[in-house]
C-alpha positions as MATLAB code, in Angstrom:
seq = 'MRRDMLKTFPQLDDVKIDHAWGGFVDVTRNRAPDFGSIDPNYFYVQGFSGHGVALTGIAGRVVTKAMAGETAAFDLFARLRHARVPGGPALRGPAAANAITAWLAPFTLLPSPHPFPLGLTSAFLVFTR';
ca = [
      19.734    6.589   10.562;
      21.793    9.672    9.737;
      24.604    7.543    8.288;
      22.183    5.700    5.998;
      20.473    8.946    5.003;
      23.810   10.527    4.043;
      24.794    7.529    1.912;
      21.770    8.240   -0.261;
      21.535   12.025    0.157;
      25.044   13.398    0.924;
      23.814   16.940    0.226;
      21.837   16.762    3.510;
      25.016   16.659    5.630;
      24.276   20.036    7.242;
      20.610   19.235    7.970;
      19.739   18.574   11.617;
      17.363   15.684   12.363;
      14.817   16.868   14.932;
      12.798   13.655   15.243;
      13.240   10.075   14.107;
      11.033    7.041   14.511;
      11.905    3.404   14.234;
       9.702    0.500   15.027;
       7.744   -2.432   13.787;
       5.981   -2.424   10.444;
       2.918   -4.576    9.846;
       3.206   -6.285    6.481;
       0.758   -8.207    4.325;
       2.005  -10.455    1.518;
       0.384   -8.303   -1.169;
       1.376   -5.042    0.645;
      -2.248   -3.834    0.671;
      -4.012   -2.974    3.956;
      -6.442   -5.544    5.332;
      -9.898   -4.014    5.909;
     -12.561   -6.013    7.656;
     -15.587   -6.065    9.892;
     -16.287   -8.616   12.585;
     -19.883   -7.454   12.947;
     -21.824   -4.341   11.851;
     -20.401   -2.355   14.779;
     -16.771   -3.539   14.813;
     -14.347   -2.592   12.014;
     -10.588   -3.108   11.722;
      -7.726   -2.123    9.427;
      -4.198   -3.561    9.598;
      -1.194   -4.354    7.420;
      -0.170   -0.978    6.025;
       3.198   -2.488    4.980;
       5.252    0.595    5.775;
       2.837    3.017    4.091;
       0.873    3.864    7.236;
       1.585    7.591    7.271;
       0.111    7.963    3.815;
      -2.699    5.440    4.094;
      -4.076    5.547    7.645;
      -5.805    8.880    7.087;
      -7.508    7.533    3.987;
      -8.362    4.273    5.758;
      -9.866    6.214    8.655;
     -12.116    8.146    6.266;
     -13.166    4.940    4.491;
     -14.023    3.261    7.805;
     -15.884    6.244    9.261;
     -17.973    6.495    6.084;
     -18.749    2.771    6.374;
     -19.788    3.304    9.996;
     -22.156    6.012    8.758;
     -23.678    3.636    6.207;
     -21.638    4.572    3.096;
     -19.976    1.181    2.571;
     -18.956    1.179   -1.125;
     -15.261    2.043   -0.607;
     -14.926   -0.113    2.523;
     -16.530   -3.090    0.786;
     -14.118   -2.698   -2.144;
     -11.059   -2.837    0.147;
     -12.552   -5.597    2.318;
     -12.899   -7.856   -0.749;
      -9.096   -8.034   -1.103;
      -7.939  -11.431    0.156;
      -4.721  -11.714    2.140;
      -2.753  -14.962    2.214;
      -0.870  -15.817    5.393;
       2.843  -15.103    5.529;
       4.656  -18.381    4.778;
       6.715  -19.988    7.507;
       4.300  -19.321   10.347;
       5.515  -17.683   13.564;
       9.156  -18.556   12.816;
       9.267  -15.979   10.012;
       7.173  -13.325   11.731;
       9.733  -12.034   14.220;
      12.068   -9.059   13.781;
      15.220  -11.187   13.306;
      13.715  -13.246   10.491;
      12.181  -10.148    8.908;
      15.549   -8.351    9.028;
      17.215  -11.341    7.347;
      14.557  -11.408    4.625;
      14.864   -7.638    4.138;
      18.669   -7.886    3.902;
      18.301  -10.658    1.316;
      15.862   -8.499   -0.693;
      17.958   -5.311   -0.366;
      19.748   -5.680   -3.739;
      16.323   -5.574   -5.396;
      15.056   -2.529   -3.463;
      16.162    0.941   -2.413;
      16.403   -0.133    1.243;
      19.853   -0.103    2.826;
      21.081   -3.495    3.981;
      20.592   -4.357    6.736;
      17.469   -2.227    7.013;
      17.874    0.259    9.905;
      14.481   -0.564   11.402;
      13.429   -4.061   12.455;
      10.393   -5.327   10.615;
       7.698   -7.280   12.412;
       4.214   -8.337   11.480;
       0.812   -7.124   12.606;
       2.191   -4.498   14.939;
      -0.358   -1.830   14.055;
      -4.014   -2.622   14.334;
      -6.717    0.033   14.108;
     -10.067   -0.846   15.650;
     -13.211    1.212   15.185;
     -16.475    0.624   17.023;
     -19.784    2.425   16.777;
];
């Protein structure tokens, strides 16, 4: 990670990295989180597409308000439709995701190959009343 960081930000050469995280990222085709409810007492949110740190706090507030009866924001997000990732299980594993990410790298700011393996539906938040 340090090597990739220094390629982009060489001025950070003297900065010590205290903590680093690498892991799976749950991705939806449209990159928007998938909000839903299985019944009035069972809510879920998944598919933060690498934006979980920024969005899970907001999603948690939206879901807790829905659990308290304020459903306008939750209903708005839940109306977003999410198509399945093409290719089925064959393209949902880390190796395939890394290959796809490497192929897309010239069109993004991600280093190639991406330093973290990408998987699908690895984070799933469940809320019950």
